[in-house]
C-alpha positions in Angstrom: 0.5 90.3 156.8 0.3 89.4 153.1 2.5 86.3 152.7 3.4 87.3 149.1 4.9 90.6 150.1 7.4 92.5 147.9 10.0 90.9 150.2 9.7 87.9 147.9 9.4 89.3 144.4 9.9 86.0 142.6 6.9 84.4 144.5 4.9 87.5 143.9 5.6 87.4 140.1 4.8 83.7 140.0 1.5 84.2 141.9 0.6 87.1 139.6 1.2 85.1 136.5 -0.9 82.2 137.7 -3.7 84.6 138.6 -3.5 86.2 135.2 -3.9 82.8 133.6 -6.8 82.1 135.9 -8.8 85.3 135.5 -8.2 85.9 131.7 -9.9 82.5 131.0 -6.8 80.9 129.7 -6.3 77.2 130.5 -10.0 77.0 131.3 -9.6 79.2 134.3 -7.3 76.5 135.5 -6.1 76.0 139.1 -3.0 73.9 139.0 -2.5 73.4 142.7 -5.4 71.7 144.5 -4.5 70.4 148.0 -7.1 68.0 149.4 -9.1 69.0 152.5 -7.9 65.9 154.3 -4.9 63.7 153.3 -5.2 59.9 153.5 -2.7 58.0 155.6 0.8 57.9 154.1 0.0 60.6 151.5 1.5 64.1 151.1 0.5 66.9 148.8 3.4 68.5 147.1 4.1 70.9 144.3 6.8 71.5 141.6 7.4 74.6 139.5 6.3 74.0 136.0 8.4 75.7 133.4 5.7 75.1 130.8 2.8 76.5 132.8 4.9 79.0 134.8 3.3 78.2 138.1 3.2 75.6 140.9 1.6 72.3 139.9 0.3 70.0 142.6 0.5 66.3 143.1 -0.4 63.8 145.8 2.2 61.1 146.6 2.0 58.0 148.7 5.1 56.5 150.2 4.8 52.9 151.5 6.0 52.3 155.1 9.1 50.5 153.7 10.3 53.8 152.2 11.2 55.3 155.6 12.2 51.9 157.1 14.8 51.1 154.4 16.6 54.3 153.3 18.7 52.6 150.7 15.8 51.0 148.9 14.4 52.2 145.6 10.7 51.8 144.7 8.6 51.4 141.5 6.1 54.2 140.8 2.5 54.0 139.6 1.0 57.2 138.2 -2.7 57.9 138.3 -4.3 60.2 135.9 -7.6 61.9 136.8 -10.8 62.1 134.7 -12.1 65.1 132.9 -12.9 68.0 135.3 -10.8 66.4 138.0 -7.4 67.2 139.5 -4.6 65.6 141.6 -6.9 65.4 144.6 -9.7 63.5 142.8 -10.4 59.8 143.8 -8.3 59.8 147.0 -9.9 56.5 148.0 -7.4 54.7 145.8 -4.6 55.5 148.2 -6.3 53.6 151.0 -6.9 50.6 148.8 -3.2 50.5 147.9 -2.0 51.1 151.4 -4.2 48.2 152.8 -3.0 45.9 150.0 0.6 46.6 150.6 0.3 46.1 154.4 -1.6 42.8 153.7 1.2 41.6 151.4 -1.0 41.5 148.3 1.0 44.2 146.4 4.7 44.9 146.6 5.6 48.3 148.2 5.3 51.0 145.5 5.1 54.8 145.3 1.8 56.1 144.1 1.5 59.5 142.5 -1.8 61.3 141.5 -0.9 63.8 138.8 -2.5 67.1 137.8 -2.5 67.7 134.1 -5.3 70.3 133.6 -9.0 69.6 134.1 -9.8 69.5 130.4 -6.4 69.0 128.8 -7.1 65.4 127.6 -3.4 64.9 128.5 -2.1 66.7 125.4 -0.5 70.1 124.8 -2.7 72.8 123.3 -1.5 74.3 120.1 -1.4 77.8 121.6 0.6 76.6 124.7 -2.0 77.7 127.2 -2.5 74.2 128.6 0.5 71.8 128.5 -1.1 68.6 129.8 1.4 66.2 128.2 4.5 68.3 129.0 3.5 68.8 132.6 3.3 65.0 133.2 5.9 63.5 130.8 8.6 66.1 130.8 8.1 67.7 134.2 6.4 65.6 136.8 8.0 62.3 136.1 11.6 63.7 136.1 10.7 65.6 139.2 9.6 62.5 141.1 12.7 60.6 139.9 14.9 63.4 141.1 13.3 63.9 144.5 12.3 60.4 145.6 14.1 57.0 145.6 12.4 55.6 142.5 13.3 52.8 140.1 13.8 55.5 137.5 13.4 53.5 134.3 10.7 51.7 132.3 10.8 48.6 134.4 9.9 50.6 137.5 7.1 52.7 136.2 3.4 52.2 135.4 0.5 54.4 134.5 -3.3 54.1 135.0 -6.4 56.3 135.0 -10.1 56.4 134.9 -12.3 57.9 132.2 -10.4 60.6 130.4 -7.5 59.6 132.7 -7.8 56.1 131.3 -7.5 57.5 127.8 -4.5 59.5 128.9 -2.8 56.5 130.4 -3.2 54.5 127.2 -2.1 57.6 125.1 1.1 58.0 127.1 1.9 54.3 127.2 1.3 53.9 123.5 3.2 57.1 122.6 6.1 56.6 125.1 6.5 52.8 125.5 10.1 53.4 126.6 8.8 55.0 129.8 6.3 52.5 131.1 6.2 48.7 131.8 2.4 48.6 132.5 -0.7 50.5 131.7 -4.4 50.2 132.7 -7.2 52.2 131.2 -10.3 52.0 133.5 -13.5 53.1 131.7 -11.3 54.9 129.2 -12.9 57.8 127.3 -11.5 56.7 124.0 -13.3 59.2 121.8 -12.0 60.0 118.3 -11.8 63.5 117.0 -15.3 63.6 115.4 -16.9 62.4 118.7 -15.0 64.7 121.0 -15.7 67.8 118.8 -19.4 67.0 119.0 -19.4 66.3 122.8 -17.1 69.1 124.0 -16.8 71.8 121.3 -15.2 74.4 123.5 -12.6 72.1 124.9 -11.9 70.7 121.4 -11.4 74.2 120.0 -8.8 75.2 122.7 -7.0 71.9 123.0 -7.0 70.9 119.3 -7.5 74.1 117.3 -10.9 72.8 116.2 -9.0 70.4 114.0 -10.3 66.8 113.9 -7.2 65.6 112.0 -4.9 67.2 114.6 -6.7 65.3 117.4 -6.7 62.0 115.6 -3.0 62.2 114.7 -2.1 62.7 118.3 -4.6 60.2 119.9 -4.2 56.8 121.5 -5.6 55.4 118.3 -2.7 56.8 116.3 -0.2 55.9 118.9 -1.1 52.3 119.0 -0.8 52.0 115.2 2.4 54.0 115.0 4.2 52.0 117.7 2.6 48.6 117.2 5.9 46.8 116.8 7.2 48.2 120.1 4.0 47.5 121.9 4.0 43.8 121.2 6.6 43.2 123.9 7.7 45.0 127.1 4.4 46.6 128.0 1.5 45.0 129.9 -1.7 46.6 128.6 -5.1 46.3 130.3 -8.5 47.8 129.4 -11.2 47.4 132.1 -14.7 48.7 131.4 -18.2 48.3 132.8 -20.7 46.8 130.5 -23.1 49.7 131.4 -20.4 52.3 130.8 -21.1 54.9 128.0 -17.6 54.3 126.7 -18.1 50.6 126.2 -18.2 50.7 122.4 -15.0 52.7 122.3 -13.2 50.2 124.5 -14.5 47.4 122.4 -13.1 49.1 119.3 -9.7 49.5 120.9 -9.8 45.9 122.0 -10.5 44.9 118.4 -7.7 47.2 117.1 -5.2 45.7 119.5 -6.2 42.2 118.3 -5.9 43.3 114.7 -2.4 44.6 115.4 -1.5 41.4 117.3 -0.6 43.4 120.4 -1.0 41.3 123.6 -3.4 42.8 126.1 -6.0 42.1 128.8 -9.5 43.1 128.2 -12.3 42.8 130.7 -15.9 43.9 130.9 -17.5 44.2 134.4 -21.1 43.0 134.5 -23.6 45.6 135.7 -21.1 48.4 136.2 -21.4 51.9 134.8 -19.0 54.8 134.6 -18.3 54.7 138.3 -14.8 55.3 139.5 -15.4 54.1 143.1 -17.1 50.9 142.0 -14.5 50.0 139.4 -11.7 50.6 141.9 -13.4 48.6 144.7 -13.8 45.7 142.3 -10.6 45.9 140.4 -8.2 48.4 142.0 -6.1 46.0 144.0 -6.0 43.5 141.1 -4.7 46.4 139.0 -2.0 47.3 141.5 -1.0 43.7 141.6 -0.9 43.5 137.8 1.4 46.5 137.6 3.7 44.9 140.2 4.2 41.8 138.1 5.7 44.0 135.4 8.2 45.7 137.7 11.8 44.7 137.8 13.1 45.9 141.1 16.9 46.1 141.8 18.2 43.7 144.4 18.6 45.2 147.9 
């Protein structure tokens, strides 16, 4: 029997709309819900209904063992943003690294959420509204997580990180919304400016930025850090981690120099012999990153 029968007209309409978006080529033929073939220990794949995208959007969430053991306790949340072409089920190995670190007492118990923001959104909203990468994360996913789970639902209990384009997205969000996050790490961050991105990904650039270099630059991490420099000098732990063989090395060095110029405290690290390799970077630095986030959290007394 067809599970989306007319008996459930709202589900049928929702599925039809998502299919329309998919097959007409809008949102880069986006698939917003991507359950993994196999879930890591302690991880669940969930969805929420996105008002902006008008369909179900997936996320993977890790709850530490203490979450079930202590039903009155609230936990900080770390958000992970995927790289370009990825989704919420990319880089699942990070869940295992965190789980082992928590069980070994190296990192305090935290909730870990892998977001889906569109494979090529660059973590912004497109001018035509077809891909709402920023809205899906900032205005929909984060409030959803705070409403459904026992989180520390404030700046002092929230961090964001990501790799490649997700690293750029993490920095963009932390610089643009410093009131939401206490810690940010950009791993191998793809910190292109408008001119660079238009040359590298012209189709994506046209859809997500209206082919307008100035529009991109005005809404980039580069603009955000200048606009909110005074706010970023306190209350936000900022880290940039990049391999010295990574193609984005020069861009990260430029951001490091800009942060120095603006007198914004931050940690900057180049990894010798490491390229643009998610697995290698997280094996070397992932647990240290989780620990760094933890040091910025202010957890309520039990």
